[in-house]
N, C-alpha and C positions, 0 to 999 in steps of 0.2 A: 757954303757947305751943302745946303739943301739942293741946289741945282746940280752939284756934282753927283750926289746920290741918285738923283732922277736920271741923269745921263747914264750912269753905270747900270741902273735898274733896267732902263730901256734896252741897252746893249745886251745885257744878260737874257732878257726876254726874247730878243731877236735871235740870239745865238741858239737858245733853247728850241724855238719854233723851227728854225732852219735845220737843226740837228735832228729833230723828230721827223721832219718832212723828208729829208734826203737819206738819212740813216747810213751815210758813208760818203767818203770823198774818193772819186775815181780820177786816176791820172794815167797817162800813157807814157811808156818808155820805149826807146828804140834799141833793139839788141842786134848785134851782128850774128847772122846765121851762117854765112859762108864767105870765105875770103881766099880766093885763088888768084895770086898775082894781082893784076890791076882790076880784076872783077870782084865786086863786093856785093853781098846781098844782106839786106837788113829786114827785120820784121818789127812791126809795132805791136806791143803787148799792152793790154789794158789791165791795170791793177786797181784794186779797191781797198781803201783803208776804212774798215768798218768803225762806225761810231755807235757805241752801245746806247740804247734808248734811255738807260738810267742817267747817262751824262746829260742828255737833253732835258730830261725831267728835272734833274737837280738844278740845272742852269735856269730853267723856267721858274721853278719854285723860289730859287734865290732872288731872281729878279722881281718876282711879285712881293716877296717879303721886304726887299729894299724899297720898292715903290710904296708900299703901305707905311713903312717906317719913315720915309721922306715926307709923305703927305701929312702925317700926324704931328710933325714938329712945328 
């Protein structure tokens, strides 16, 4: 049980740090711009899914709390 809490705590801390460092997930989509017969034109568009800093902070704080709780047992 103790090792399971430690693993979850480390994962939460890592997610929190990454979330605070990057503040969003960027991905690329390909959209059709023009299609005339056999001729097709596409454009790559970058979109960002923002991650609020509060999410990273909560994840980091939760990981630290779990880490402290696991080491006290």
